[in-house]
C-alpha positions in Angstrom: 2.8 -26.2 1.8 6.3 -26.6 0.7 9.5 -27.0 2.5 11.3 -23.8 3.2 12.8 -22.2 0.2 17.0 -21.6 0.3 18.9 -19.6 -1.6 20.4 -21.4 -4.7 17.7 -23.1 -5.9 15.0 -22.0 -8.2 12.1 -19.9 -7.4 8.9 -20.9 -7.6 6.8 -19.4 -10.2 3.9 -17.9 -10.0 1.0 -16.0 -12.1 -1.0 -13.2 -10.6 -3.3 -10.2 -11.5 -1.7 -7.3 -10.6 -2.8 -3.3 -9.7 -4.1 -1.6 -12.8 -5.9 -4.6 -14.1 -2.4 -6.7 -15.6 -1.2 -9.7 -14.8 2.5 -10.8 -13.5 4.3 -14.1 -14.3 7.5 -14.5 -12.4 8.6 -17.0 -15.0 8.4 -13.7 -17.7 10.8 -12.1 -16.0 13.8 -14.3 -16.3 16.7 -12.6 -17.8 16.4 -9.6 -15.2 16.8 -9.4 -11.8 13.3 -9.7 -9.6 12.8 -8.5 -6.3 9.6 -10.0 -4.8 8.6 -8.6 -1.7 5.7 -10.1 0.2 3.8 -7.7 2.6 0.5 -8.5 5.3 -1.8 -5.9 4.1 -2.2 -2.5 1.9 -2.4 1.1 3.7 -0.5 -0.5 7.0 2.1 1.3 8.9 5.0 -1.0 7.8 3.3 -2.1 4.7 3.2 1.6 3.5 6.8 2.2 4.8 7.9 -0.7 2.5 6.0 0.7 -0.3 7.4 4.0 -0.6 10.9 3.2 -0.3 10.8 0.7 -3.0 9.1 3.2 -4.6 11.8 5.9 -3.8 14.4 3.7 -5.1 12.6 2.4 -8.2 15.1 4.3 -10.4 17.7 3.0 -9.1 16.6 -0.5 -9.4 15.3 0.7 -12.9 19.3 1.6 -13.5 20.3 -1.9 -13.2 17.4 -3.6 -14.7 15.8 -4.9 -11.7 11.8 -5.3 -11.5 9.8 -4.9 -8.2 6.8 -6.8 -7.1 5.0 -6.5 -3.9 2.7 -9.4 -3.2 -0.3 -9.2 -0.4 -3.3 -11.2 -0.2 -5.4 -7.7 -1.1 -7.2 -7.4 -4.0 -6.4 -5.8 -7.0 -9.1 -3.1 -5.9 -7.2 -2.4 -2.4 -3.8 -2.7 -4.0 -5.0 0.6 -6.9 -6.7 2.4 -4.1 -3.1 1.8 -2.4 -1.0 2.9 -5.1 -2.9 6.2 -5.5 -3.4 7.1 -2.1 0.6 7.0 -1.8 1.2 7.5 -5.4 3.1 4.3 -5.5 5.1 3.4 -8.5 5.9 -0.6 -7.9 3.6 -3.3 -9.0 1.3 -4.9 -6.5 0.0 -8.3 -7.6 -3.3 -9.6 -5.7 -2.7 -13.4 -4.1 -5.8 -13.7 -2.7 -6.2 -17.6 -3.3 -2.6 -17.4 -1.3 -1.3 -19.5 -4.1 2.3 -17.7 -3.9 2.3 -17.1 -0.2 1.9 -20.6 0.2 4.5 -22.0 -2.3 6.8 -19.5 -0.7 6.4 -20.5 2.6 5.0 -17.1 3.6 1.3 -17.6 5.3 2.4 -18.4 9.0 1.0 -18.6 11.8 1.2 -14.4 14.0 1.0 -13.5 17.5 -0.2 -10.2 18.7 -1.4 -8.9 21.6 -1.7 -12.2 22.9 -3.9 -13.6 20.0 -2.5 -16.0 17.4 -3.8 -16.1 13.2 -2.7 -16.6 10.3 -1.0 -14.1 8.0 1.7 -13.2 5.7 5.3 -12.8 6.8 6.8 -9.9 5.6 9.9 -11.3 3.8 11.7 -10.9 0.7 13.1 -13.0 -2.2 15.6 -11.6 -4.8 15.4 -13.8 -7.7 18.6 -13.6 -10.1 18.3 -13.0 -14.1 18.3 -17.1 -14.4 15.3 -17.8 -11.8 17.3 -18.6 -8.8 16.9 -17.6 -5.4 19.8 -15.2 -4.8 18.9 -13.8 -1.5 15.9 -14.3 1.2 14.9 -11.9 3.6 12.4 -13.6 6.5 10.8 -11.5 9.3 11.6 -8.1 7.5 11.8 -4.8 9.4 10.3 -2.3 6.8 12.5 0.4 7.4 15.7 0.6 5.5 15.1 -2.9 4.0 14.5 -1.7 0.2 18.1 -0.3 0.5 19.2 -3.4 1.6 17.7 -5.3 -1.3 19.0 -2.6 -3.9 22.6 -3.0 -2.3 22.2 -7.0 -2.6 20.5 -6.6 -6.3 23.4 -4.4 -7.1 26.0 -7.5 -7.1 23.7 -9.8 -9.5 
């Protein structure tokens, strides 16, 4: 596990399989702002809200040249089903081995209903065109978050 990431430092690179049988490597996105949002699980309430909001705003992200990548520990086939069910239009990467979630420090201890367990913290990292972390949001509340990220991306 790495120490906490800070704004201004280089975004850790990753290469992960994506929905539709593709692959994404963060360093290949250099030259464009990139939104990397981590979410706990496909087709759960908050994660669905967040994915639908990023999809709704995708034309605005496209207009400023920003790419959006959602990452969870779900499988590619789970991502494909999630995208189809909700007509999602954002790239979803599968991090089943926790490569990216570990290096980004979002695999954390959680507590729900008195039970402690490990899971993905809802967090977003805005990477500038040079590959640096421009903004970091931790413990994200899904409603309205995509709009906040879009506004931050517009000033890069």
